[in-house]
C-alpha positions as CSV (number, residue, x, y, z in Angstrom):
1,X,30.7,1.5,38.7
2,X,29.2,-2.1,38.3
3,X,30.3,-4.3,40.8
4,X,31.6,-7.1,38.4
5,X,32.8,-6.3,34.5
6,X,30.1,-7.9,32.3
7,X,33.0,-9.6,30.8
8,X,33.5,-11.9,33.8
9,X,29.9,-13.5,32.6
10,X,29.7,-15.6,29.7
11,X,26.6,-14.5,27.2
12,X,23.6,-16.4,27.6
13,X,24.7,-17.5,30.9
14,X,22.4,-16.2,34.0
15,X,23.5,-14.6,37.4
16,X,22.4,-13.1,41.0
17,X,21.0,-10.0,40.6
18,X,23.6,-8.3,42.4
19,X,25.9,-8.9,39.1
20,X,25.4,-7.7,35.6
21,X,23.6,-10.1,33.2
22,X,22.9,-9.6,29.6
23,X,22.1,-12.3,27.5
24,X,24.0,-11.6,23.8
25,X,21.0,-12.4,21.5
26,X,19.2,-9.5,23.0
27,X,21.1,-7.0,20.7
28,X,19.3,-7.1,17.8
29,X,19.6,-5.8,14.0
30,X,18.2,-2.1,15.4
31,X,16.8,-2.4,18.8
32,X,17.4,-4.6,22.0
33,X,14.7,-6.8,23.4
34,X,15.5,-9.1,26.6
35,X,12.9,-11.8,29.0
36,X,13.2,-9.4,32.2
37,X,15.1,-11.5,34.9
38,X,16.1,-14.4,32.6
39,X,17.9,-12.9,30.1
40,X,18.7,-9.3,31.7
41,X,18.5,-8.1,34.9
42,X,18.5,-4.4,36.2
43,X,22.7,-4.5,36.8
44,X,22.5,-5.3,33.0
45,X,20.6,-2.7,32.4
46,X,22.6,-0.2,34.3
47,X,25.8,-1.5,32.1
48,X,23.7,-1.0,29.0
49,X,23.4,2.7,29.8
50,X,27.0,2.8,30.4
51,X,27.5,1.0,27.2
52,X,25.0,3.8,25.3
53,X,27.2,6.3,27.2
54,X,30.2,4.8,26.1
55,X,29.1,4.8,22.4
56,X,27.9,8.4,22.5
57,X,31.9,9.7,23.2
58,X,33.1,7.4,20.8
59,X,31.0,8.7,17.7
60,X,31.6,12.3,18.8
61,X,27.7,12.8,20.2
62,X,26.6,15.7,22.7
63,X,26.4,13.9,25.6
64,X,22.6,14.3,26.4
65,X,19.9,12.2,25.9
66,X,16.2,11.7,26.1
67,X,15.0,8.8,28.2
68,X,11.2,7.3,28.4
69,X,9.5,4.2,29.4
70,X,6.4,2.4,28.5
71,X,3.3,1.5,30.7
72,X,4.5,-2.3,31.6
73,X,5.1,-2.7,35.5
74,X,8.5,-2.9,35.2
75,X,9.6,-0.6,33.0
76,X,9.9,2.0,35.3
77,X,12.7,0.4,37.4
78,X,14.3,-0.6,34.4
79,X,14.7,3.1,32.9
80,X,15.8,3.9,36.3
81,X,18.4,1.3,36.5
82,X,19.4,2.6,32.2
83,X,19.4,5.9,33.6
84,X,22.1,5.2,36.3
85,X,24.2,3.7,33.9
86,X,24.1,6.5,31.6
87,X,24.8,9.1,34.2
88,X,27.9,6.6,35.5
89,X,28.8,7.3,31.7
90,X,29.1,11.0,31.8
91,X,25.8,11.6,30.0
92,X,23.2,14.3,30.7
93,X,19.6,12.9,30.9
94,X,16.5,14.6,30.2
95,X,13.8,12.2,31.7
96,X,10.1,12.3,30.2
97,X,8.4,10.3,32.0
98,X,5.5,7.5,30.5
99,X,5.8,8.2,27.3
100,X,5.1,6.6,23.7
101,X,8.2,6.1,21.5
102,X,7.4,9.0,19.1
103,X,7.1,11.2,22.0
104,X,10.5,10.5,23.1
105,X,11.6,11.0,19.4
106,X,9.1,14.2,19.4
107,X,11.4,15.0,22.3
108,X,15.0,15.1,20.3
109,X,13.4,17.8,18.4
110,X,11.4,19.8,21.2
111,X,14.2,19.8,23.6
112,X,17.5,19.6,21.5
113,X,18.6,16.5,22.1
114,X,21.1,14.6,19.8
115,X,20.2,11.1,21.5
116,X,17.0,9.0,22.8
117,X,16.9,5.6,24.8
118,X,13.1,4.5,25.0
119,X,12.4,1.7,27.3
120,X,9.9,-0.4,25.6
121,X,9.1,-4.0,24.4
122,X,6.6,-2.5,22.1
123,X,3.9,-5.5,21.6
124,X,6.0,-8.2,23.1
125,X,4.6,-10.3,25.3
126,X,4.6,-8.9,29.0
127,X,8.2,-10.2,30.7
128,X,9.8,-8.5,27.5
129,X,11.4,-5.2,27.9
130,X,13.9,-3.7,25.6
131,X,15.6,-0.1,24.3
132,X,14.9,1.6,21.4
133,X,18.0,3.6,20.6
134,X,19.2,6.4,18.6
135,X,21.9,9.0,18.2
136,X,21.1,10.9,15.5
137,X,17.6,12.2,15.1
138,X,15.3,11.2,13.6
139,X,17.7,8.0,13.1
140,X,17.2,5.2,15.2
141,X,20.1,2.1,15.7
142,X,21.2,-0.1,12.5
143,X,23.4,-3.1,12.9
144,X,26.7,-1.0,12.9
145,X,25.8,0.7,16.1
146,X,24.1,-2.3,17.5
147,X,27.2,-4.7,17.0
148,X,29.2,-1.9,18.5
149,X,27.0,-1.7,21.5
150,X,26.9,-5.2,21.9
151,X,31.0,-5.3,21.9
152,X,31.2,-2.5,24.8
153,X,28.4,-3.9,26.8
154,X,29.8,-8.0,26.5
155,X,33.7,-6.6,27.3
156,X,32.8,-4.0,30.0
157,X,34.8,-1.8,27.9
158,X,33.1,1.3,29.3
159,X,34.0,5.1,29.6
160,X,33.2,6.6,33.1
161,X,32.0,10.3,33.6
162,X,29.7,12.1,35.7
163,X,26.4,13.0,34.1
164,X,23.6,14.5,35.3
165,X,19.6,14.0,35.6
166,X,16.7,16.3,35.1
167,X,13.0,15.1,34.8
168,X,11.0,17.1,32.1
169,X,7.5,18.4,33.7
170,X,4.3,17.9,31.8
171,X,5.9,17.0,28.5
172,X,3.1,14.6,27.9
173,X,1.5,17.9,26.9
174,X,3.7,19.1,25.0
175,X,3.8,16.5,22.5
176,X,-0.2,16.4,22.5
177,X,-0.3,20.1,21.7
178,X,2.3,19.3,18.7
179,X,-0.4,17.0,17.0
180,X,-3.1,19.3,17.5
181,X,-1.8,22.3,16.4
182,X,-3.0,22.1,12.9
183,X,-7.1,22.7,11.6
184,X,-9.4,20.5,12.6
185,X,-11.2,17.8,10.6
186,X,-14.1,19.3,8.7
187,X,-16.7,16.7,10.0
188,X,-16.5,14.4,12.9
189,X,-15.4,11.4,11.1
190,X,-16.4,8.7,14.3
191,X,-13.5,6.5,15.0
192,X,-13.3,3.4,17.2
193,X,-9.6,4.0,18.7
194,X,-8.1,0.6,20.0
195,X,-5.3,0.7,22.1
196,X,-4.9,-2.8,24.1
197,X,-4.9,-1.4,27.3
198,X,-1.2,-0.2,26.5
199,X,0.4,3.0,26.7
200,X,-1.5,4.7,23.8
201,X,-4.5,4.9,25.6
202,X,-3.4,7.6,27.8
203,X,-2.9,9.3,24.2
204,X,-5.0,8.6,21.1
205,X,-8.6,9.3,22.0
206,X,-7.5,13.0,23.5
207,X,-5.3,13.5,20.3
208,X,-7.7,12.2,17.9
209,X,-11.2,14.2,19.6
210,X,-9.0,17.3,19.9
211,X,-8.9,17.3,15.8
212,X,-12.8,17.3,15.9
213,X,-13.0,13.3,15.4
214,X,-15.9,11.5,17.1
215,X,-14.1,8.8,19.3
216,X,-15.1,5.5,20.9
217,X,-12.6,4.5,23.0
218,X,-12.2,0.3,23.1
219,X,-9.7,-0.9,26.1
220,X,-8.0,2.5,26.7
221,X,-7.3,2.3,30.2
222,X,-4.0,1.7,31.0
223,X,-3.4,-2.0,32.5
224,X,-0.2,-3.6,32.1
225,X,-1.5,-7.2,32.4
226,X,-3.3,-6.6,29.0
227,X,-6.2,-8.6,30.1
228,X,-7.9,-9.2,26.7
229,X,-4.8,-9.5,24.3
230,X,-1.4,-7.6,23.4
231,X,-1.7,-4.4,22.0
232,X,-0.4,-5.5,18.6
233,X,-2.1,-4.1,15.4
234,X,-1.2,-7.1,13.7
235,X,-2.6,-9.9,15.9
236,X,-6.0,-10.7,14.4
237,X,-7.5,-10.9,18.2
238,X,-6.8,-7.2,18.3
239,X,-8.2,-6.7,15.1
240,X,-11.3,-9.2,15.4
241,X,-12.5,-7.2,18.6
242,X,-11.8,-4.0,16.7
243,X,-14.0,-5.0,13.7
244,X,-16.5,-5.8,16.3
245,X,-16.7,-2.3,17.8
246,X,-16.9,-0.8,14.7
247,X,-19.9,-2.6,13.3
248,X,-22.0,-2.3,16.4
249,X,-21.1,1.5,16.6
250,X,-21.5,2.5,13.0
251,X,-18.1,3.8,13.3
252,X,-16.1,5.2,9.4
253,X,-13.3,3.5,10.8
254,X,-11.4,1.7,13.4
255,X,-7.7,2.6,14.4
256,X,-5.9,0.4,16.5
257,X,-2.6,1.3,18.1
258,X,0.6,-1.0,19.7
259,X,1.9,-1.0,22.7
260,X,4.4,1.9,22.4
261,X,2.1,4.0,19.8
262,X,4.4,4.0,17.0
263,X,2.3,1.9,14.7
264,X,-1.3,1.8,13.9
265,X,-3.9,-0.4,12.2
266,X,-6.7,0.0,10.2
267,X,-10.8,-1.7,10.1
268,X,-12.8,0.0,7.5
269,X,-16.7,0.9,8.0
270,X,-17.8,-2.5,6.7
271,X,-15.7,-4.2,9.5
272,X,-12.7,-5.2,7.0
273,X,-9.7,-5.6,8.4
274,X,-6.9,-3.7,6.1
275,X,-3.6,-4.9,6.3
276,X,-0.9,-2.1,6.9
277,X,0.7,-2.0,3.3
278,X,-2.5,-1.8,1.6
279,X,-3.7,1.3,3.8
280,X,-0.2,2.5,2.4
281,X,-0.9,2.2,-1.0
282,X,-4.4,4.2,-0.2
283,X,-2.5,7.0,1.3
284,X,0.0,7.0,-1.0
285,X,-2.9,7.6,-3.8
286,X,-4.2,10.7,-1.3
287,X,-0.7,11.8,-0.9
288,X,0.9,11.7,-4.4
289,X,-2.2,13.9,-5.9
290,X,-1.0,16.3,-3.5
291,X,2.7,15.9,-4.3
292,X,2.9,14.5,-7.7
293,X,6.4,12.5,-8.5
294,X,6.8,11.8,-5.0
295,X,9.3,8.7,-3.5
296,X,7.7,6.0,-1.2
297,X,9.8,3.4,0.4
298,X,8.0,0.4,1.3
299,X,9.6,-3.1,3.1
300,X,9.9,-6.3,1.2
301,X,6.9,-7.7,3.2
302,X,4.3,-5.2,1.2
303,X,2.3,-5.8,-1.3
304,X,3.4,-5.6,-4.9
305,X,0.8,-2.5,-5.5
306,X,3.1,0.2,-5.1
307,X,5.0,-0.9,-8.3
308,X,2.2,-1.6,-10.1
309,X,-0.8,0.7,-9.1
310,X,-2.1,2.7,-12.2
311,X,-3.1,5.7,-10.0
312,X,0.6,5.9,-8.4
313,X,1.8,5.5,-11.7
314,X,-0.6,8.5,-13.2
315,X,0.7,10.6,-10.3
316,X,4.4,10.0,-11.1
317,X,4.8,8.4,-7.6
318,X,8.6,6.3,-7.4
319,X,8.5,3.4,-4.9
320,X,11.8,1.8,-3.5
321,X,12.0,-1.5,-2.1
322,X,14.0,-2.2,1.2
323,X,14.8,-3.9,4.3
324,X,12.5,-4.5,6.7
325,X,12.8,-2.7,10.2
326,X,11.7,0.3,11.3
327,X,15.7,1.8,11.3
328,X,16.0,0.5,8.1
329,X,13.1,2.3,6.4
330,X,13.5,5.1,8.6
331,X,17.0,5.3,7.3
332,X,16.3,4.9,3.8
333,X,13.1,7.4,3.9
334,X,15.8,10.1,5.0
335,X,18.5,9.1,2.4
336,X,16.2,9.2,-1.0
337,X,14.2,12.4,0.9
338,X,11.1,10.2,0.4
339,X,7.5,11.7,1.4
340,X,6.8,8.5,3.5
341,X,8.2,5.2,4.2
342,X,5.4,2.4,4.5
343,X,6.3,-1.1,6.5
344,X,3.8,-3.9,6.1
345,X,3.7,-4.2,10.3
346,X,2.0,-0.4,10.5
347,X,5.3,1.8,10.8
348,X,4.8,4.9,9.0
349,X,7.3,7.2,8.4
350,X,6.4,10.7,7.8
351,X,8.8,13.3,6.1
352,X,8.0,16.9,5.8
353,X,5.7,18.6,5.8
354,X,3.8,15.7,7.2
355,X,5.9,14.1,9.7
356,X,9.9,14.6,10.7
357,X,10.7,11.2,9.5
358,X,10.2,9.1,12.6
359,X,7.3,6.5,12.8
360,X,4.1,7.9,15.0
361,X,1.1,6.0,14.9
362,X,-0.8,9.0,16.0
363,X,0.5,11.1,13.0
364,X,-0.3,8.1,11.0
365,X,-4.2,7.9,12.6
366,X,-4.2,11.4,11.3
367,X,-3.0,11.0,8.0
368,X,-5.7,8.4,7.6
369,X,-8.7,10.4,8.9
370,X,-7.0,13.3,6.7
371,X,-7.6,11.2,3.5
372,X,-11.4,10.4,4.8
373,X,-11.9,14.4,5.2
374,X,-11.0,14.8,1.6
375,X,-12.8,12.1,0.4
376,X,-16.3,12.6,2.4
377,X,-18.4,10.9,-0.7
378,X,-16.4,7.6,-0.3
379,X,-16.1,5.6,2.7
380,X,-12.7,3.5,3.9
381,X,-14.4,0.8,2.4
382,X,-14.7,2.4,-0.9
383,X,-11.1,3.2,-1.0
384,X,-9.9,0.1,-0.2
385,X,-12.4,-1.5,-3.2
386,X,-10.8,0.9,-5.8
387,X,-7.4,-1.0,-5.2
388,X,-6.6,-3.7,-7.7
389,X,-7.6,-6.9,-6.0
390,X,-5.1,-9.1,-4.2
391,X,-4.9,-11.4,-2.1
392,X,-2.3,-11.4,1.2
393,X,-1.6,-13.5,4.4
394,X,-1.2,-11.6,7.7
395,X,2.3,-11.8,8.7
396,X,3.1,-15.3,10.3
397,X,5.5,-16.0,12.0
398,X,7.1,-19.8,13.1
399,X,9.1,-20.1,16.4
400,X,12.8,-20.3,15.3
401,X,15.4,-19.7,18.1
402,X,17.3,-16.7,17.9
403,X,20.8,-18.6,17.6
404,X,20.0,-20.4,14.4
405,X,17.0,-18.4,12.7
406,X,19.8,-16.6,10.6
407,X,21.5,-20.0,9.3
408,X,17.5,-20.9,8.7
409,X,16.9,-18.2,6.5
410,X,20.3,-19.3,4.7
411,X,19.2,-22.1,3.8
412,X,15.8,-21.2,2.7
413,X,17.6,-18.7,-0.1
414,X,20.2,-21.5,-1.1
415,X,17.3,-23.9,-1.6
416,X,15.4,-21.4,-3.8
417,X,17.9,-20.0,-5.4
418,X,18.9,-23.5,-6.8
419,X,15.1,-24.4,-7.8
420,X,15.6,-21.2,-10.0
421,X,18.7,-22.3,-11.2
422,X,17.5,-26.0,-12.0
423,X,14.1,-24.2,-13.6
424,X,11.6,-26.2,-11.0
425,X,8.6,-24.5,-10.2
426,X,6.9,-23.4,-7.2
427,X,3.0,-24.0,-6.9
428,X,3.1,-25.3,-10.0
429,X,4.5,-21.9,-11.8
430,X,8.0,-20.7,-12.8
431,X,10.3,-18.9,-10.7
432,X,10.2,-15.3,-11.9
433,X,12.4,-13.4,-9.3
434,X,14.2,-13.7,-6.3
435,X,14.4,-10.7,-4.2
436,X,17.4,-11.2,-1.7
437,X,17.6,-7.7,-0.3
438,X,16.2,-8.9,3.5
439,X,15.8,-12.9,3.4
440,X,14.1,-13.9,0.2
441,X,11.0,-13.0,-1.8
442,X,10.1,-15.7,-4.3
443,X,8.2,-14.5,-6.9
444,X,6.2,-16.8,-9.6
445,X,5.3,-15.9,-13.0
446,X,2.3,-15.0,-12.3
447,X,3.1,-12.2,-9.6
448,X,2.4,-14.7,-7.0
449,X,4.9,-14.1,-3.9
450,X,6.1,-15.6,-1.2
451,X,8.6,-14.3,1.7
452,X,11.1,-15.6,4.0
453,X,13.2,-13.2,6.6
454,X,14.2,-13.7,10.4
455,X,12.1,-11.6,12.8
456,X,14.7,-8.7,14.2
457,X,13.4,-8.8,17.4
458,X,12.0,-11.9,18.3
459,X,12.9,-15.9,18.3
460,X,10.6,-16.6,15.0
461,X,10.6,-16.4,11.1
462,X,8.4,-13.9,9.2
463,X,6.5,-15.6,6.2
464,X,4.2,-13.2,3.8
465,X,2.8,-14.5,1.1
466,X,0.3,-12.4,-1.7
467,X,-1.5,-13.1,-5.2
468,X,-2.8,-10.7,-7.7
469,X,-4.6,-13.9,-9.1
470,X,-6.5,-15.6,-6.4
471,X,-7.2,-17.0,-2.8
472,X,-6.4,-20.6,-4.3
473,X,-3.0,-19.3,-5.6
474,X,-2.5,-17.2,-2.3
475,X,-3.2,-21.1,-0.3
476,X,-1.0,-22.7,-3.1
477,X,2.3,-20.3,-2.5
478,X,1.6,-20.7,1.3
479,X,2.1,-24.3,1.1
480,X,5.0,-24.5,-1.3
481,X,7.2,-22.3,0.9
482,X,5.9,-23.9,4.3
483,X,7.0,-27.2,2.8
484,X,10.4,-25.7,2.2
485,X,10.2,-24.5,5.8
486,X,9.8,-27.9,7.3
487,X,12.8,-29.2,5.6
488,X,14.5,-27.4,8.7
489,X,13.5,-29.2,11.8
490,X,14.5,-25.9,13.7
491,X,11.7,-24.5,12.5
492,X,8.5,-24.5,15.2
493,X,4.8,-23.7,15.0
494,X,2.9,-20.4,13.7
495,X,1.4,-18.0,16.0
496,X,-1.0,-17.8,13.4
497,X,-1.5,-19.2,9.8
498,X,-3.9,-19.1,6.8
């Protein structure tokens, strides 16, 4: 039992380690993220474990759960606190040890366990911790489950029980064997594998080499201090390091993996960083030729090419634009029985016959190598140039506090809606459409668009712009969107910009 009910502590306040501390804003839309020791302590993580156990009992889920942890210096101790809470709530814990998030998702299938709780802060800076959770494979929590979990934990409405613990020996080998139990590549594709010293370094080179690739490892030594850059394939510093290594080595492709291995970024043989949505279009072209009439799901941050590309249209592919977030896209892929779901952030969700519906950066990497293997006379750069030309931004993230970010987005939605109703222009062009499934995507009459939404896992907004016309129109749309954002004093500086 916890010595002090969580309900006695006000959210957003701190406490001594002997008392549970859980900051309310750590419960995000589809996972949980906190600054360790500032927003959650080990007793708070124990409370979270009891909350997950209680929710499992409420939902009638068999009380078995897979747990794993990433390579951050504090993740193992956090996982053990979580396990203590799960056991106190009457759950049987299956601990797979050091893991990637997709390895934990795979364990749900391989061990026939319904639930998962993976301790990771993914690509967040050191100091952050979090948990990715699910009780219905291959899905992870959405807003409904997260809202109920938050209520249980903050009110200490726990159900007690008597759980158990077992450590699953050598599960890493079982995961690697599952990925590599398939035909080898027909030729030794030369690939740079960049892991940013994150957990993927223990897996990616081995898997790709086992498939017959010639692997040049880059920052694959595990080091939880992340000495060069955060393992984040959307971060330009990581992409530039990957680019430099690709050009120096003459590799056919560079693949960058995030901290918990569920995302994959790409640099082509000419050193060009290809945003994940464009890689998605390339993969969609390749796969729709093999599976005519297939369906794809993409998030609202993604390029408009999924809807307009002539090759996809010729192959009869149908694309559904949906809410950004790995839980949302994963559920939509499952609901529509889509072949693949693509997120601009690099989360790809491959359904059968390629995957099991969850996001795995190594499955994505293998799909990219298979595409190159099926096109021996075309380089990655050739495949990129074959796409219709658009000019797109990276995912830009101005700071905005968790407590106010959704209100700011609501104001931006109201502002653009009013502009359209009054017939105003944006960056000199009429407003053709407003997509409000997730924040707002304002589309100009020439197809140039800008998106503003709230980040689901950090105190930030998300801004993305794209133009099928020119780089000048890209910059004009960014400045127009940014001008509306600057009407809100709560919006801070960008992590990166155009």
